[in-house]
C-alpha positions in Angstrom: -4.5 15.9 11.7 -2.8 15.9 8.3 -2.6 13.0 5.9 1.0 12.0 6.6 0.4 11.8 10.4 -2.8 9.8 10.1 -0.8 6.7 9.1 1.7 7.1 11.9 -0.1 8.3 15.0 -2.1 5.1 15.5 1.1 3.3 16.4 1.1 5.0 19.8 -1.9 3.0 20.9 -1.1 -0.2 19.0 2.6 -0.8 19.3 2.0 -2.7 22.6 -1.4 -4.0 23.3 -0.9 -4.9 26.9 -1.0 -2.2 29.6 0.1 -3.2 33.0 0.0 -2.1 36.7 3.2 -0.9 38.4 5.2 -3.9 39.4 7.5 -5.2 42.1 10.7 -7.0 41.3 9.3 -10.5 42.0 7.6 -13.2 40.0 6.2 -16.7 40.2 7.0 -20.1 38.7 3.6 -21.5 38.0 3.8 -25.3 37.6 0.9 -26.9 35.7 -0.6 -30.3 36.8 -0.9 -32.2 33.6 2.1 -31.3 31.6 4.5 -30.1 34.4 5.2 -27.0 32.3 6.6 -24.1 34.2 5.2 -20.6 33.4 7.3 -17.7 34.7 5.4 -14.5 35.3 3.6 -12.2 37.7 0.1 -12.9 38.8 -1.7 -9.6 38.9 -5.3 -10.6 39.1 -7.3 -13.6 40.3 -11.0 -13.6 39.6 -13.7 -16.3 39.5 -11.1 -19.0 39.7 -9.0 -17.6 36.8 -5.5 -16.1 37.2 -4.3 -13.4 34.8 -0.5 -13.7 34.5 2.0 -11.2 33.0 4.4 -13.6 31.3 8.1 -13.1 31.3 9.3 -11.3 28.2 5.9 -10.6 26.6 2.2 -10.9 26.7 -0.4 -12.1 29.3 -2.3 -15.4 29.7 -5.3 -16.5 31.7 -5.0 -19.8 33.6 -7.7 -21.7 35.5 -6.7 -22.1 39.1 -7.5 -25.8 39.1 -4.9 -26.4 36.3 -2.1 -25.3 38.6 -0.1 -27.8 40.7 1.9 -25.3 42.7 3.2 -21.7 42.6 6.8 -21.0 43.7 7.6 -17.4 44.5 10.9 -16.1 43.2 12.9 -12.9 42.7 13.3 -11.7 39.1 14.7 -8.5 37.7 12.1 -6.2 36.3 13.9 -6.2 33.0 13.3 -9.9 32.7 9.6 -9.6 33.3 8.6 -6.2 31.9 9.5 -5.4 28.3 10.4 -2.0 26.9 6.8 -2.0 25.6 5.4 -2.2 29.1 7.6 0.7 30.1 6.3 2.7 27.1 2.7 2.0 28.0 3.3 3.2 31.6 4.9 6.4 30.3 2.0 6.9 28.0 -0.4 6.7 30.9 1.6 9.1 33.0 2.1 11.8 30.4 -0.1 14.8 29.7 -1.4 14.2 26.2 -1.9 18.0 25.6 1.7 18.9 26.6 4.2 19.4 23.7 7.0 19.0 26.2 5.7 15.6 27.4 5.5 14.4 23.8 9.0 15.6 23.1 10.3 13.8 26.2 8.6 10.5 25.2 9.8 10.9 21.6 13.4 11.1 22.8 12.9 8.1 25.1 11.4 6.1 22.2 14.4 7.0 20.0 16.9 5.8 22.6 15.0 2.5 23.3 13.6 1.9 19.8 14.4 -0.7 17.2 12.7 -1.4 13.8 11.2 -4.5 15.4 9.7 -3.0 18.6 7.9 -0.1 16.9 9.3 2.6 19.2 11.1 4.4 16.3 7.7 5.0 14.6 6.2 6.0 17.9 9.1 8.5 18.4 8.2 10.2 15.0 4.5 10.3 16.0 5.1 11.9 19.3 7.4 14.5 17.8 4.8 15.4 15.1 2.1 15.7 17.8 4.3 18.0 19.7 4.7 20.2 16.6 0.9 20.2 16.2 0.4 21.3 19.8 3.2 23.9 19.6 4.8 24.6 16.2 7.9 26.0 18.0 8.5 22.8 20.0 10.8 21.4 17.3 13.4 24.1 18.3 13.5 22.6 21.8 14.1 19.0 20.7 17.4 17.3 21.5 20.2 17.2 18.9 20.0 13.4 18.8 16.3 13.5 18.0 16.7 16.1 15.3 19.6 14.1 13.7 17.5 10.9 13.7 14.7 12.7 12.0 17.0 14.2 9.4 18.3 10.7 8.6 14.8 9.3 8.2 13.8 12.2 6.0 16.9 11.6 3.9 15.9 8.0 3.3 12.4 9.0 2.4 13.7 11.7 0.0 16.0 9.1 -1.7 12.9 7.0 -2.3 11.1 10.0 -3.7 14.0 10.8 -6.1 14.3 7.2 -7.2 10.5 7.1 -8.0 10.9 10.3 -10.0 13.8 9.0 -12.0 11.7 5.9 -12.8 8.8 8.2 -14.1 6.7 7.0 -11.1 5.4 10.6 -10.5 2.5 9.8 -8.2 4.7 7.6 -5.9 7.3 10.3 -5.9 4.7 13.0 -5.2 3.2 11.1 -2.3 6.6 10.5 -0.7 7.5 14.2 -1.1 4.2 15.3 0.5 4.8 12.9 3.4 8.2 14.5 4.0 6.9 18.0 3.8 4.1 17.1 6.3 6.0 14.9 8.8 9.6 16.3 8.5 8.9 19.9 7.9 11.8 21.0 10.2 14.4 19.2 8.1 16.2 20.4 5.0 14.6 17.6 3.1 11.2 19.3 3.3 12.6 22.1 1.1 14.1 19.5 -1.2 10.8 17.7 -1.4 9.1 21.0 -2.4 11.7 21.4 -5.1 11.0 17.8 -6.3 7.3 18.6 -6.6 8.2 21.5 -8.8 10.3 19.2 -11.0 7.4 16.8 -11.3 4.5 19.3 -11.9 6.0 22.7 -12.5 5.9 25.6 -10.1 2.2 26.6 -10.4 0.8 23.1 -10.3 3.1 22.2 -7.3 1.7 25.3 -5.5 -1.8 24.1 -6.1 -0.9 20.6 -4.9 0.5 22.0 -1.6 -2.5 24.4 -1.1 -5.6 22.7 -2.7 -8.6 24.9 -3.2 -11.2 22.2 -3.5 -10.9 20.8 0.0 -14.4 19.4 0.0 -13.4 16.7 -2.6 -11.0 13.9 -2.0 -7.6 13.7 -3.8 -7.6 12.0 -7.1 -6.8 8.3 -6.8 -5.4 6.0 -9.4 -6.7 2.4 -8.9 -10.1 0.9 -9.3 -10.2 -0.2 -5.7 -9.4 3.3 -4.4 -11.9 4.9 -6.8 -14.7 2.7 -5.6 -13.9 3.5 -2.0 -13.9 7.3 -2.7 -17.2 7.2 -4.7 -18.8 5.1 -2.0 -17.9 7.6 0.7 -19.1 10.7 -1.2 -22.4 12.0 0.0 -24.5 12.1 -3.2 -24.5 11.8 -7.0 -23.7 15.4 -7.4 -20.5 15.1 -5.4 -19.6 12.0 -7.3 -19.9 13.7 -10.7 -17.9 16.7 -9.4 -15.2 14.2 -8.4 -15.3 12.7 -11.8 -14.8 16.2 -13.3 -11.9 16.6 -11.0 -10.3 13.5 -12.4 -10.8 14.7 -16.0 -9.2 18.0 -15.0 -6.3 16.2 -13.5 -5.9 14.2 -16.8 -5.7 17.5 -18.7 -3.2 18.9 -16.2 -1.0 15.9 -16.8 -1.2 16.3 -20.6 -0.4 20.0 -20.3 2.6 19.2 -18.1 3.9 16.6 -20.6 4.4 19.3 -23.2 6.9 21.0 -20.8 9.3 18.0 -20.3 11.6 16.3 -22.8 10.6 13.2 -24.8 11.3 10.1 -22.7 9.9 11.6 -19.6 6.4 12.1 -20.9 5.0 8.6 -20.6 4.7 8.9 -16.8 2.3 11.9 -17.2 0.3 10.1 -19.9 -0.1 7.1 -17.6 -1.5 9.3 -14.8 -3.9 10.9 -17.3 -5.0 7.5 -18.5 -5.8 6.4 -15.0 -7.8 9.6 -14.4 -9.8 9.0 -17.6 -10.5 5.5 -16.5 -11.9 6.9 -13.3 -14.2 9.1 -15.3 -15.6 6.1 -17.1 -17.5 5.5 -13.9 -19.6 8.6 -14.5 -23.4 8.2 -14.7 -23.5 10.6 -17.6 -23.0 9.1 -21.1 -21.6 12.4 -22.4 -18.9 12.5 -19.6 -18.0 8.9 -20.3 -17.6 9.6 -24.0 -15.3 12.6 -23.3 -13.3 10.4 -20.9 -12.9 7.6 -23.3 -11.9 9.8 -26.2 -9.3 11.5 -24.1 -8.0 8.2 -22.8 -7.6 6.8 -26.3 -5.6 9.9 -27.3 -3.4 9.6 -24.2 -2.8 5.9 -24.9 -1.5 6.8 -28.4 0.8 9.4 -26.9 1.9 7.0 -24.2 3.2 4.5 -26.7 4.6 7.2 -28.9 7.0 8.1 -26.1 8.3 4.5 -26.4 8.5 3.3 -22.8 11.0 0.4 -22.8 9.9 -2.5 -20.6 13.1 -3.2 -18.7 11.2 -5.2 -16.0 8.3 -7.5 -15.3 6.5 -4.4 -13.8 7.0 -2.2 -16.9 6.1 -5.1 -19.2 2.9 -5.6 -17.2 2.1 -1.9 -17.3 2.6 -1.7 -21.1 0.5 -4.8 -21.6 -2.3 -3.5 -19.5 -2.2 -0.2 -21.5 -2.4 -2.2 -24.8 -5.6 -3.9 -23.6 -7.3 -0.4 -23.2 -6.8 0.5 -26.9 -9.9 0.3 -29.0 -8.2 1.0 -32.4 -7.0 -2.4 -33.5 -4.8 -0.9 -36.2 -3.0 1.1 -33.6 -2.5 -2.2 -31.6 -0.8 -3.7 -34.6 1.3 -0.6 -35.2 2.5 -0.6 -31.6 3.2 -4.4 -31.8 5.4 -3.7 -34.8 7.0 -0.8 -32.9 7.9 -3.2 -30.0 9.2 -5.8 -32.4 11.5 -3.2 -33.9 12.5 -2.0 -30.4 13.3 -5.6 -29.5 15.6 -6.0 -32.6 17.5 -2.8 -31.7 18.0 -3.9 -28.1 19.0 -7.4 -29.1 21.6 -6.2 -31.5 22.9 -3.8 -28.9 23.0 -6.6 -26.3 25.1 -8.9 -28.4 27.8 -6.2 -28.7 28.0 -5.4 -24.9 29.6 -7.0 -22.0 27.9 -8.1 -18.8 25.9 -6.8 -17.0 24.7 -4.4 -19.7 24.4 -7.3 -22.1 21.9 -9.0 -19.8 20.0 -5.8 -19.1 19.5 -5.1 -22.7 18.7 -8.7 -23.5 15.9 -8.8 -20.9 14.5 -5.5 -22.2 14.5 -7.0 -25.7 12.8 -10.1 -24.3 9.9 -8.1 -22.9 9.6 -6.0 -26.0 9.3 -9.1 -28.1 6.8 -10.5 -25.6 4.5 -7.5 -26.3 4.8 -8.0 -30.0 4.1 -11.8 -29.6 1.1 -11.2 -27.4 -0.7 -8.6 -29.4 0.4 -8.8 -33.1 -1.9 -10.5 -35.5 1.0 -11.0 -38.0 2.2 -14.6 -38.0 5.7 -13.7 -39.1 6.1 -11.0 -36.4 5.0 -13.5 -33.8 7.3 -16.3 -35.0 10.3 -13.9 -35.1 9.4 -12.7 -31.6 9.3 -16.2 -30.1 12.7 -17.1 -31.7 14.3 -14.0 -30.4 12.9 -14.4 -26.9 14.7 -17.7 -26.6 18.0 -16.1 -27.7 17.4 -13.2 -25.3 16.9 -15.7 -22.4 20.3 -17.3 -23.3 22.0 -13.9 -23.2 20.4 -13.0 -19.9 21.4 -16.4 -18.3 25.0 -15.6 -19.2 24.8 -12.6 -16.9 23.9 -15.0 -14.0 
């Protein structure tokens, strides 16, 4: 099963935990001795003095027989006792798990009865994708409603992928695009997602991404937690070192790609490369760690040369974390001065603009001054930054 389906398929077995026997249209009012509380449900098992009750509108409970004062039989509509989830579970039991047609049928039923809350919309996607795995031609036999629903879902995912790309979040955009290609391959957005991967990586790199040659090694990850998980699950030290080399190769690939895009779009590639080099610092070989650190320092310099403007808390945090990785303290001071100057330019611009652009530029200036204040060793720069931060806050409040 491919990567995009792994996160969805489990929903089939977990959307509704309770599986039930076929049921008649009757129920019981179970009145408890102590509290007088009335539990409406269907008793479907009594064992060792314990009653298992399917409760009206969700769940089951087990009640000791000696807690019960009386049981009153009553008629109740199946819809009041058995949820759509119960019906789904019964359909799941009755279907042929190896039949593409059965999966298509239950996918359509889930679509008609699903809501974001009950989980059936996700189950519908999962059944459809399993049908495609069983029979690649099964998508052609799906109903028009099902295909339209999937087209809309793919459209929403593609909008997210495009937004991430526009924000220079290339890895997030890449993952969303790969998910669309894998899970919604029958939609037009699969083709658009492939084109987006080409925009991110270039045609040759995108092709390698879609058809990886080193299938024995995991994909490159970009956080410390994910890295430790990957390294832990690799079989031996040799594989771990090969994975480290894959991370270094990815960093070089990102740097090469940065030369092909305009200034202002390069920082996203440098950031990925920096993360890859940080991965490589986990190598057991000193010479590999030295190469990784040297490459990381060079990429950090390029990252800040591309002048990423911190328009949000997230971007401010990102830039600050990158500053902490720099070993050259003179470079830290130069970058601090760069952000102080950036703050001045944005602040002057903000004062001339109307809302909401005034506030947007004011907050970007505020974050720029914050970086200068946090990392500069020059007292005058820090003092100016603090004063301007207060003025920027006033301009931003005017927006609200």
